[in-house]
N, CA, C and O atoms as a MOPAC input file, in Angstrom:
PM7 MOZYME 1SCF
protein

 N    -13.88000 1    -5.33900 1    17.60500 1
 C    -13.68200 1    -5.89100 1    15.89600 1
 C    -13.97400 1    -4.55100 1    15.72200 1
 O    -14.76200 1    -3.89500 1    16.40400 1
 N    -12.97700 1    -3.97400 1    14.31100 1
 C    -13.40300 1    -2.52000 1    13.85900 1
 C    -13.73200 1    -3.05200 1    13.08100 1
 O    -13.44200 1    -4.24800 1    13.06100 1
 N    -14.68300 1    -2.37000 1    11.77500 1
 C    -14.81800 1    -2.23400 1    10.23000 1
 C    -13.82200 1    -1.59100 1     9.46500 1
 O    -13.85100 1    -0.37600 1     9.27200 1
 N    -13.05700 1    -2.23300 1     9.07600 1
 C    -11.73000 1    -1.99400 1     8.06100 1
 C    -12.38000 1    -0.78500 1     7.14100 1
 O    -11.81800 1     0.30200 1     7.01000 1
 N    -13.63600 1    -1.12000 1     6.52200 1
 C    -13.63600 1    -0.76000 1     5.05600 1
 C    -14.22700 1     0.88000 1     5.34600 1
 O    -14.46300 1     1.73800 1     4.49500 1
 N    -14.40300 1     1.00000 1     7.20700 1
 C    -14.76100 1     2.90600 1     7.13500 1
 C    -13.48500 1     3.41000 1     7.35700 1
 O    -13.49100 1     4.58800 1     7.71400 1
 N    -12.49400 1     2.93700 1     7.26600 1
 C    -11.41000 1     3.48500 1     7.52800 1
 C    -10.55700 1     4.35500 1     6.59500 1
 O     -9.56500 1     3.70600 1     6.26300 1
 N    -10.57200 1     5.78300 1     5.95500 1
 C    -10.13900 1     6.00100 1     5.21300 1
 C     -8.82300 1     5.53400 1     4.61000 1
 O     -8.61200 1     5.36100 1     3.41000 1
 N     -8.04200 1     5.36900 1     5.52700 1
 C     -6.92200 1     4.63000 1     4.53700 1
 C     -7.32300 1     3.21000 1     4.07500 1
 O     -6.57700 1     2.71800 1     3.22800 1
 N     -8.15800 1     2.62000 1     4.40400 1
 C     -8.31400 1     1.27900 1     4.16200 1
 C     -8.81900 1     1.55500 1     2.59400 1
 O     -8.36600 1     0.92000 1     1.64200 1
 N     -9.93100 1     2.71000 1     2.46400 1
 C    -10.18600 1     2.90000 1     1.14200 1
 C     -8.95500 1     3.36400 1     0.27700 1
 O     -8.71700 1     2.74400 1    -0.75900 1
 N     -8.25600 1     4.29700 1     0.60500 1
 C     -7.52600 1     4.87100 1    -0.19200 1
 C     -6.49100 1     3.88600 1    -0.61300 1
 O     -6.02900 1     3.99600 1    -1.74900 1
 N     -6.01600 1     2.80400 1     0.28500 1
 C     -4.74700 1     1.72100 1    -0.31900 1
 C     -5.73200 1     0.54500 1    -1.23300 1
 O     -5.25700 1    -0.18200 1    -2.10600 1
 N     -6.95900 1     0.55100 1    -0.87900 1
 C     -7.25100 1    -0.27000 1    -1.43500 1
 C     -7.57500 1    -0.02200 1    -3.16700 1
 O     -7.14000 1    -0.61500 1    -4.15500 1
 N     -8.57400 1     1.17600 1    -3.01500 1
 C     -7.66600 1     1.93200 1    -4.38400 1
 C     -6.30700 1     2.19100 1    -5.09200 1
 O     -6.00100 1     2.39700 1    -6.26600 1
 N     -5.83700 1     2.13200 1    -4.31100 1
 C     -4.07400 1     1.82600 1    -4.69100 1
 C     -4.02400 1     0.47700 1    -5.56600 1
 O     -3.66100 1     0.54100 1    -6.74100 1
 N     -4.40000 1    -0.76600 1    -4.96800 1
 C     -3.98400 1    -1.77200 1    -4.97300 1
 C     -4.82500 1    -1.99500 1    -6.64800 1
 O     -4.32500 1    -2.43300 1    -7.68400 1
 N     -6.05500 1    -1.57300 1    -6.42900 1
 C     -6.44700 1    -1.57400 1    -7.96800 1
 C     -5.62600 1    -0.93500 1    -9.15700 1
 O     -5.11700 1    -1.51000 1   -10.11900 1
 N     -5.63400 1     0.64200 1    -8.77800 1
 C     -4.77300 1     1.33800 1    -9.71900 1
 C     -3.45900 1     0.35100 1    -9.75800 1
 O     -3.11300 1     0.29400 1   -10.93800 1
 N     -2.60800 1    -0.43200 1    -8.95900 1
 C     -1.17100 1    -0.97700 1    -9.65200 1
 C     -1.46800 1    -2.13000 1   -10.14900 1
 O     -0.63600 1    -2.83900 1   -10.71400 1
 N     -3.10000 1    -2.54200 1    -9.93800 1
 C     -3.30500 1    -4.17000 1   -11.00900 1
 C     -3.33900 1    -3.32300 1   -12.23700 1
 O     -2.69400 1    -3.85300 1   -13.14200 1
 N     -3.69700 1    -2.56600 1   -12.45500 1
 C     -4.44500 1    -1.83900 1   -13.74800 1
 C     -2.76400 1    -1.50800 1   -14.36400 1
 O     -2.33300 1    -2.01000 1   -15.40200 1
 N     -2.16600 1    -0.79400 1   -13.68700 1
 C     -0.64900 1    -0.01000 1   -13.91000 1
 C      0.41100 1    -1.12400 1   -14.60300 1
 O      1.25600 1    -0.96400 1   -15.48400 1
 N     -0.04700 1    -2.49700 1   -13.72300 1
 C      0.68500 1    -3.66600 1   -14.26200 1
 C      0.55600 1    -4.16200 1   -15.20300 1
 O      1.53200 1    -4.59300 1   -15.81600 1
 N     -0.69000 1    -4.28100 1   -15.66000 1
 C     -1.79000 1    -5.26300 1   -16.45500 1
 C     -0.47300 1    -5.32800 1   -17.62900 1
 O     -0.10900 1    -6.45800 1   -17.95200 1
 N      0.28000 1    -4.05400 1   -18.30100 1
 C      0.65200 1    -4.40500 1   -19.66500 1
 C      2.29000 1    -4.08800 1   -19.78300 1
 O      2.93700 1    -3.69600 1   -20.75400 1
 N      2.72000 1    -4.41500 1   -18.39200 1
 C      4.02800 1    -4.34100 1   -18.27800 1
 C      4.56500 1    -5.65200 1   -19.34800 1
 O      3.79300 1    -6.45600 1   -19.86900 1
 N      5.76500 1    -5.64300 1   -19.48700 1
 C      6.21000 1    -6.94300 1   -20.49800 1
 C      5.70200 1    -8.59500 1   -19.64700 1
 O      5.45700 1    -8.84900 1   -18.46800 1
 N      5.70500 1    -9.25200 1   -20.60500 1
 C      4.70200 1   -10.60800 1   -20.01900 1
 C      6.29900 1   -11.64800 1   -19.49700 1
 O      6.22100 1   -12.80300 1   -19.07800 1
 N      7.46900 1   -10.96000 1   -19.64800 1
 C      8.96500 1   -11.62300 1   -19.21100 1
 C      8.89900 1   -11.04900 1   -17.52700 1
 O      9.63000 1   -11.70000 1   -16.78100 1
 N      8.36100 1   -10.27600 1   -17.07100 1
 C      8.19000 1    -9.38400 1   -15.87600 1
 C      6.58900 1    -9.68700 1   -14.87200 1
 O      6.06300 1    -9.06600 1   -13.94800 1
 N      6.26400 1   -10.80600 1   -15.54100 1
 C      4.95100 1   -11.63600 1   -14.80000 1
 C      5.53900 1   -11.86700 1   -13.59600 1
 O      5.30900 1   -11.04000 1   -12.71300 1
 N      6.36900 1   -12.95500 1   -13.30400 1
 C      6.87200 1   -13.45900 1   -12.05100 1
 C      7.88800 1   -13.24400 1   -11.14300 1
 O      8.40900 1   -13.96500 1   -10.29100 1
 N      8.09100 1   -11.92200 1   -11.55700 1
 C      9.15800 1   -11.31500 1   -10.77500 1
 C      8.26000 1    -9.54400 1   -10.65500 1
 O      7.26800 1    -9.45900 1    -9.93100 1
 N      8.90500 1    -7.95700 1   -11.64400 1
 C      8.19900 1    -7.00000 1   -10.53800 1
 C      6.53600 1    -6.45500 1   -10.84100 1
 O      5.97400 1    -5.48200 1   -10.33800 1
 N      6.07500 1    -7.30000 1   -11.68700 1
 C      4.50100 1    -7.48100 1   -11.70600 1
 C      3.87900 1    -8.00400 1   -10.54800 1
 O      2.94700 1    -7.42800 1    -9.98700 1
 N      4.50400 1    -9.38600 1   -10.06200 1
 C      3.87500 1    -9.97500 1    -9.17400 1
 C      4.63200 1    -9.17100 1    -7.79700 1
 O      3.98600 1    -9.34300 1    -6.76300 1
 N      5.57200 1    -8.54300 1    -7.67600 1
 C      6.37000 1    -7.75200 1    -6.48300 1
 C      5.13900 1    -6.65900 1    -5.78000 1
 O      4.67100 1    -6.46700 1    -4.65800 1
 N      4.93000 1    -6.05200 1    -7.26900 1
 C      4.56100 1    -4.95400 1    -6.90300 1
 C      2.73000 1    -4.76300 1    -6.40800 1
 O      2.20100 1    -3.93900 1    -5.66100 1
 N      2.06100 1    -6.08500 1    -7.32000 1
 C      0.90400 1    -6.73300 1    -7.11400 1
 C      0.49000 1    -7.17600 1    -5.61500 1
 O     -0.62100 1    -7.21400 1    -5.08500 1
 N      1.95700 1    -7.54200 1    -5.04700 1
 C      1.70900 1    -8.22100 1    -3.36100 1
 C      1.81800 1    -7.17300 1    -2.69900 1
 O      1.01500 1    -7.10200 1    -1.76900 1
 N      2.59900 1    -6.20500 1    -2.83300 1
 C      3.07000 1    -5.21200 1    -2.21600 1
 C      1.87300 1    -4.71400 1    -1.79800 1
 O      1.42400 1    -4.85800 1    -0.66100 1
 N      1.14400 1    -3.90700 1    -3.03600 1
 C      0.32000 1    -2.52300 1    -3.07900 1
 C     -0.83400 1    -3.82400 1    -2.05800 1
 O     -1.33700 1    -3.32700 1    -1.05000 1
 N     -1.20500 1    -5.40400 1    -2.34600 1
 C     -2.40500 1    -5.82000 1    -1.81800 1
 C     -2.06700 1    -5.97000 1    -0.49100 1
 O     -2.97700 1    -5.97400 1     0.33800 1
 N     -0.28100 1    -6.16400 1     0.05600 1
 C     -0.11100 1    -5.79500 1     1.45400 1
 C     -0.60200 1    -4.92900 1     2.47900 1
 O     -0.62500 1    -5.03200 1     3.70500 1
 N     -1.13100 1    -3.72900 1     1.38700 1
 C     -1.23200 1    -2.71200 1     2.37300 1
 C     -2.47200 1    -2.42600 1     3.17200 1
 O     -2.58300 1    -2.04400 1     4.33700 1
 N     -3.37300 1    -2.70500 1     2.26500 1
 C     -4.82800 1    -2.78700 1     2.69900 1
 C     -5.17100 1    -4.40300 1     3.31300 1
 O     -6.28400 1    -4.57300 1     3.80900 1
 N     -4.36400 1    -5.36800 1     3.27300 1
 C     -4.57200 1    -6.66600 1     3.57100 1
 C     -4.46600 1    -6.50900 1     5.37200 1
 O     -5.32400 1    -6.81500 1     6.20000 1
 N     -3.53400 1    -6.11000 1     5.52200 1
 C     -3.00000 1    -5.51400 1     6.89900 1
 C     -3.19800 1    -4.94400 1     7.67600 1
 O     -2.55900 1    -5.08900 1     8.71800 1
 N     -4.41400 1    -3.79500 1     7.52700 1
 C     -5.34600 1    -2.96900 1     7.66400 1
 C     -5.57900 1    -3.36400 1     8.18100 1
 O     -5.35800 1    -3.34700 1     9.39200 1
 N     -6.89300 1    -4.69300 1     6.82000 1
 C     -7.80700 1    -5.16600 1     7.33500 1
 C     -7.64600 1    -6.54700 1     8.40400 1
 O     -8.63500 1    -7.13500 1     8.84100 1
 N     -6.88900 1    -6.75800 1     8.57900 1
 C     -5.64300 1    -7.84500 1     9.79100 1
 C     -5.97500 1    -7.26500 1    11.26900 1
 O     -6.63500 1    -7.61900 1    12.24600 1
 N     -4.98800 1    -5.96500 1    10.81400 1
 C     -5.39400 1    -5.12500 1    12.33200 1
 C     -6.67500 1    -4.93400 1    12.78600 1
 O     -7.02200 1    -5.02900 1    13.96400 1
 N     -7.38000 1    -4.66300 1    11.84800 1
 C     -8.97500 1    -4.08000 1    12.56700 1
 C     -9.87000 1    -5.00000 1    13.06900 1
 O    -10.82100 1    -4.75900 1    13.81300 1
 N     -9.45400 1    -6.27000 1    12.54300 1
 C     -9.88000 1    -7.38900 1    12.81200 1
 C     -9.22900 1    -8.38800 1    15.01000 1
 O     -9.48500 1    -8.88900 1    16.10500 1
 N     -8.58500 1    -8.04900 1    14.27200 1
 C     -7.13000 1    -8.30800 1    15.72300 1
 C     -7.96000 1    -7.97500 1    17.36100 1
 O     -9.14800 1    -7.65900 1    17.29500 1
 N     -7.43100 1    -8.04300 1    18.48700 1
 C     -8.59700 1    -7.57800 1    19.57300 1
 C     -8.32800 1    -6.03300 1    20.37900 1
 O     -9.13500 1    -5.36000 1    21.02100 1
 N     -6.62100 1    -5.72100 1    20.02300 1
 C     -6.11300 1    -4.93900 1    20.20900 1
 C     -5.40600 1    -3.12800 1    19.69700 1
 O     -4.86400 1    -3.11500 1    18.59100 1
 N     -5.42700 1    -2.25900 1    20.19100 1
 C     -4.68300 1    -0.92300 1    19.65700 1
 C     -3.67800 1    -1.82200 1    19.15600 1
 O     -3.55700 1    -2.25500 1    18.01000 1
 N     -3.00800 1    -2.03100 1    20.12500 1
 C     -1.62800 1    -2.58700 1    19.99700 1
 C     -1.13300 1    -4.15600 1    18.71300 1
 O      0.01000 1    -4.58700 1    18.56600 1
 N     -1.91200 1    -4.47700 1    18.27000 1
 C     -2.23800 1    -5.28000 1    17.54400 1
 C     -2.49400 1    -4.76700 1    16.36500 1
 O     -1.92900 1    -5.22000 1    15.37000 1
 N     -3.54300 1    -3.55800 1    16.27000 1
 C     -3.44100 1    -3.52600 1    15.14500 1
 C     -2.47000 1    -1.99500 1    14.66800 1
 O     -2.44700 1    -1.27500 1    13.66900 1
 N     -1.79100 1    -2.01500 1    15.91500 1
 C     -0.93300 1    -0.84900 1    15.49200 1
 C      0.63700 1    -1.43400 1    14.77500 1
 O      1.37800 1    -0.75300 1    14.06600 1
 N      0.86500 1    -2.91200 1    15.21000 1
 C      1.66200 1    -3.74400 1    14.61200 1
 C      1.39100 1    -3.99400 1    12.86300 1
 O      2.23300 1    -3.99600 1    11.96400 1
 N     -0.24400 1    -4.21800 1    12.77000 1
 C     -0.24500 1    -4.57900 1    11.30900 1
 C      0.42200 1    -3.30400 1    10.79700 1
 O      1.48200 1    -3.25400 1    10.17400 1
 N     -0.43300 1    -2.18500 1    11.18600 1
 C     -0.12400 1    -0.44800 1    10.15000 1
 C      1.34200 1    -0.76700 1    10.19700 1
 O      1.88200 1    -0.66700 1     9.09500 1
 N      2.00500 1    -1.07200 1    11.03400 1
 C      3.57000 1    -0.88500 1    10.64600 1
 C      4.10900 1    -1.91200 1     9.89300 1
 O      5.30300 1    -1.98500 1     9.60600 1
 N      3.16500 1    -2.79400 1     9.53100 1
 C      3.73400 1    -3.41400 1     8.49400 1
 C      2.86400 1    -3.42400 1     7.10400 1
 O      3.22300 1    -4.17300 1     6.19500 1
 N      1.83000 1    -2.66600 1     6.96700 1
 C      1.42900 1    -1.95500 1     5.88200 1
 C      2.18700 1    -0.69900 1     5.69700 1
 O      1.70200 1    -0.24700 1     4.66000 1
 N      3.18100 1     0.20600 1     6.14000 1
 C      4.07100 1     1.01200 1     6.04200 1
 C      4.76100 1     0.15600 1     5.08000 1
 O      4.73800 1     0.31400 1     3.85900 1
 N      5.53400 1    -0.99700 1     5.88100 1
 C      6.48500 1    -1.55700 1     4.89500 1
 C      6.45100 1    -1.68500 1     3.68800 1
 O      7.22100 1    -1.37700 1     2.77800 1
 N      5.16300 1    -2.33200 1     3.76400 1
 C      4.76000 1    -2.75300 1     2.03600 1
 C      4.36500 1    -1.59100 1     0.89800 1
 O      4.34000 1    -1.62200 1    -0.33200 1
 N      3.99200 1    -0.28400 1     2.13900 1
 C      4.17100 1     0.88600 1     0.85700 1
 C      5.82400 1     1.10400 1     0.32900 1
 O      6.37400 1     1.11800 1    -0.77200 1
 N      6.15400 1     1.22000 1     1.36500 1
 C      7.68900 1     1.73200 1     1.45400 1
 C      8.37100 1     0.79000 1     0.18900 1
 O      9.16200 1     1.29500 1    -0.60800 1
 N      7.98400 1    -0.54500 1     0.12200 1
 C      8.51500 1    -1.34600 1    -0.24800 1
 C      7.96000 1    -0.91600 1    -2.32300 1
 O      8.76600 1    -0.74800 1    -3.23900 1
 N      6.82900 1    -0.87500 1    -2.40400 1
 C      6.42100 1    -0.33300 1    -3.74500 1
 C      6.25500 1     0.73100 1    -3.60900 1
 O      5.11000 1     1.08800 1    -3.88900 1
 N      7.23300 1     1.84600 1    -3.12200 1
 C      7.38700 1     3.09300 1    -3.43400 1
 C      8.88600 1     2.74700 1    -4.62400 1
 O      9.17900 1     3.35100 1    -5.65600 1
 N      9.41100 1     1.86100 1    -4.13100 1
 C     10.58800 1     1.45800 1    -4.61200 1
 C     10.16500 1     0.72700 1    -6.10000 1
 O     10.80900 1     0.76500 1    -7.14800 1
 N      9.05000 1     0.14600 1    -5.87000 1
 C      9.06700 1    -1.05400 1    -7.11100 1
 C      8.72900 1    -0.36200 1    -7.86800 1
 O      9.21500 1    -0.64100 1    -8.96300 1
 N      7.66200 1     1.04400 1    -7.88600 1
 C      7.23400 1     1.83800 1    -8.45200 1
 C      8.14800 1     2.69200 1    -9.49200 1
 O      8.05900 1     3.01200 1   -10.67800 1
 N      9.10200 1     2.90100 1    -8.39700 1
 C     10.66000 1     4.05100 1    -8.75800 1
 C     10.84800 1     2.91000 1    -9.93300 1
 O     10.32600 1     3.08800 1   -11.03400 1
 N     11.53700 1     1.85700 1    -9.67300 1
 C     12.55500 1     1.13200 1   -10.64300 1
 C     11.27400 1     0.68100 1   -12.14000 1
 O     11.77400 1     0.51900 1   -13.25300 1
 N      9.51700 1     0.51000 1   -11.95200 1
 C      9.02000 1     0.42000 1   -13.10200 1
 C      9.55600 1     1.56500 1   -13.62100 1
 O     10.31800 1     1.27800 1   -14.54300 1
 N      9.47700 1     2.83300 1   -13.40700 1
 C      8.82200 1     4.03200 1   -13.87000 1
 C     10.35800 1     4.04600 1   -14.65000 1
 O     10.30800 1     4.48000 1   -15.80200 1
 N     11.60900 1     3.65700 1   -14.19800 1
 C     13.28300 1     3.43700 1   -14.99700 1
 C     13.57000 1     2.96100 1   -15.68100 1
 O     14.48900 1     3.24500 1   -16.45000 1
 N     12.39400 1     1.35300 1   -15.67500 1
 C     12.77300 1     0.74000 1   -16.70300 1
 C     11.73700 1     1.35300 1   -17.63300 1
 O     11.91400 1     1.24800 1   -18.84700 1
 N     10.87700 1     1.86200 1   -17.24900 1
 C     10.36200 1     2.75200 1   -18.74200 1
 C      8.76900 1     1.83000 1   -18.75100 1
 O      7.74600 1     2.13300 1   -19.36400 1
 N      8.99100 1     0.74800 1   -17.93000 1
 C      7.74800 1     0.36700 1   -17.84500 1
 C      6.06200 1     1.30200 1   -17.99800 1
 O      5.00900 1     1.07900 1   -18.59700 1
 N      6.63400 1     2.51500 1   -16.99000 1
 C      5.16700 1     3.33100 1   -16.83900 1
 C      5.40600 1     4.58500 1   -16.99400 1
 O      6.38300 1     5.07000 1   -16.42200 1
 N      4.86200 1     5.10400 1   -17.51800 1
 C      5.48200 1     6.71100 1   -18.14900 1
 C      4.85500 1     7.34100 1   -16.91900 1
 O      4.02600 1     6.94900 1   -16.09800 1
 N      5.92800 1     9.07100 1   -17.18000 1
 C      6.27100 1     9.79000 1   -15.54000 1
 C      5.22400 1    10.46500 1   -15.10200 1
 O      5.45800 1    11.20200 1   -14.14400 1
 N      3.78800 1    10.43600 1   -15.63600 1
 C      2.44800 1    10.96700 1   -15.22400 1
 C      2.14700 1     9.94300 1   -14.48500 1
 O      2.23200 1    10.09500 1   -13.26600 1
 N      1.64800 1     8.42100 1   -15.11700 1
 C      0.97800 1     7.56100 1   -14.04600 1
 C      2.27900 1     7.48200 1   -12.63400 1
 O      2.12500 1     7.89400 1   -11.48500 1
 N      3.43000 1     6.86000 1   -13.19500 1
 C      4.21900 1     6.89600 1   -11.71600 1
 C      3.77100 1     8.58300 1   -10.92600 1
 O      2.94700 1     8.22300 1   -10.08500 1
 N      3.85100 1     9.58000 1   -10.83700 1
 C      3.85400 1    10.74500 1   -10.13700 1
 C      2.66900 1    10.36700 1    -9.54400 1
 O      2.79500 1    10.05400 1    -8.36000 1
 N      1.42900 1    10.29300 1   -10.05500 1
 C     -0.13100 1    10.08100 1    -9.30800 1
 C      0.30300 1     8.68800 1    -8.83900 1
 O     -0.73800 1     8.09400 1    -9.12100 1
 N      1.05400 1     7.80700 1    -8.35500 1
 C      0.42100 1     6.88700 1    -8.45600 1
 C      1.76300 1     6.97500 1    -6.74500 1
 O      1.74700 1     6.34500 1    -5.68800 1
 N      2.40600 1     7.70700 1    -7.10800 1
 C      3.79200 1     7.70900 1    -6.25200 1
 C      3.05900 1     8.41500 1    -5.19900 1
 O      3.18600 1     7.95600 1    -4.06300 1
 N      2.02600 1     9.84500 1    -5.42400 1
 C      1.66600 1    10.84700 1    -4.76400 1
 C      0.06300 1    10.25700 1    -3.96100 1
 O     -0.56100 1    11.04200 1    -3.24700 1
 N     -0.33600 1     9.12900 1    -4.14800 1
 C     -0.71700 1     8.18000 1    -3.50300 1
 C     -0.43900 1     7.21700 1    -2.58200 1
 O     -1.28400 1     6.77700 1    -1.80100 1
 N      1.12600 1     6.73100 1    -2.64400 1
 C      1.50400 1     5.65800 1    -1.27200 1
 C      1.90700 1     6.68200 1    -0.73100 1
 O      2.46100 1     6.32700 1     0.30900 1
 N      1.97400 1     8.35700 1    -0.89400 1
 C      3.06500 1     8.94800 1    -0.41100 1
 C      1.48100 1    10.28500 1     0.57900 1
 O      1.49000 1    11.15900 1     1.44600 1
 N      0.82200 1     9.86000 1     0.01800 1
 C     -0.39800 1    10.35700 1     1.06500 1
 C     -0.97300 1     9.20000 1     2.01400 1
 O     -1.70600 1     9.44900 1     2.97100 1
 N     -0.57400 1     7.93600 1     1.65800 1
 C     -1.11600 1     6.87300 1     2.89700 1
 C     -0.07000 1     6.51600 1     3.30600 1
 O     -0.31900 1     5.41800 1     3.80500 1
 N      1.00600 1     6.72200 1     3.43800 1
 C      2.26300 1     6.95900 1     4.24600 1
 C      1.68600 1     7.67300 1     5.44300 1
 O      1.43100 1     7.28500 1     6.58300 1
 N      1.57800 1     8.65100 1     4.93000 1
 C      0.66000 1     9.92400 1     6.05300 1
 C      0.11900 1     9.48100 1     6.89400 1
 O      0.35700 1     9.56800 1     8.09800 1
 N     -1.05800 1     8.69600 1     6.10200 1
 C     -2.37100 1     8.63700 1     7.00500 1
 C     -2.04800 1     7.57100 1     7.98500 1
 O     -2.41800 1     7.66200 1     9.15500 1
 N     -1.13000 1     6.21000 1     7.38000 1
 C     -0.69300 1     5.20100 1     8.09200 1
 C      0.15100 1     5.81600 1     9.29500 1
 O     -0.31900 1     5.51000 1    10.39100 1
 N      1.42100 1     6.70600 1     9.34400 1
 C      2.00900 1     7.00200 1    10.23800 1
 C      1.07300 1     7.94200 1    11.56600 1
 O      1.20300 1     7.80100 1    12.78200 1
 N      0.13200 1     8.90600 1    10.81900 1
 C     -0.72400 1     9.48100 1    11.62600 1
 C     -1.33000 1     8.60800 1    12.42700 1
 O     -1.07500 1     8.62500 1    13.63100 1
 N     -2.41900 1     7.51600 1    11.77700 1
 C     -2.70300 1     6.35700 1    12.54800 1
 C     -2.02200 1     5.72300 1    13.62000 1
 O     -2.52900 1     5.30100 1    14.65900 1
 N     -1.11900 1     5.69900 1    13.36200 1
 C      0.10900 1     5.01500 1    14.91100 1
 C      0.17500 1     5.91200 1    15.82800 1
 O      0.03000 1     5.89100 1    17.05000 1
 N      0.40400 1     6.67100 1    15.09800 1
 C      0.66300 1     8.00600 1    16.43200 1
 C     -0.88600 1     8.03800 1    17.27600 1
 O     -1.04700 1     7.80900 1    18.47500 1
 N     -1.56700 1     8.26400 1    16.62700 1
 C     -3.04000 1     8.34700 1    17.37500 1
 C     -3.05900 1     7.03400 1    17.95200 1
 O     -3.36000 1     7.02100 1    19.14600 1
 N     -2.83800 1     6.02300 1    17.46300 1
 C     -3.32200 1     4.11200 1    18.60500 1
 C     -2.02900 1     4.00100 1    19.64900 1
 O     -1.97000 1     3.08300 1    20.46600 1
 N     -0.96600 1     5.05800 1    19.54000 1
 C      0.18500 1     4.79200 1    20.37000 1
 C      0.09700 1     5.95700 1    21.36900 1
 O      0.78500 1     5.85100 1    22.38500 1
 N     -0.82900 1     7.29800 1    21.17600 1
 C     -1.22600 1     8.44600 1    22.36700 1
 C     -2.47400 1     8.10200 1    23.00100 1
 O     -2.78100 1     8.71700 1    24.02200 1
 N     -3.34900 1     7.07900 1    22.48000 1
 C     -4.30900 1     6.47300 1    23.18100 1
 C     -4.47100 1     5.29000 1    24.31200 1
 O     -5.42600 1     4.75100 1    24.87200 1
 N     -3.00100 1     5.16300 1    24.35500 1
 C     -2.77700 1     4.29800 1    25.11200 1
 C     -2.82300 1     4.89000 1    26.63400 1
 O     -2.61500 1     4.14600 1    27.59200 1

């Protein structure tokens, strides 16, 4: 069992989830059960899947959960773009959050490759 809290990619994805919660708190109330909820679920899915994979018994299990986290990051990437184009968030906030997602996706990809190579 690995301590997921020590993984830098988990730390960054946790901070991203917090940032998404803050960014979506002022979305229109009509979006509470749609885009707001979807973005929050996608954002929390990233560190949640990293944590779950870390608690499983093998690198293969961790790698699979990292793939799921990567998919959630990609989904969030689109949802963030949609929020920006709907003018729910400004361009500066969009760019900062998008940069965080891109960094996390790179880190997830790198870790997945490392786990595959260590087999």
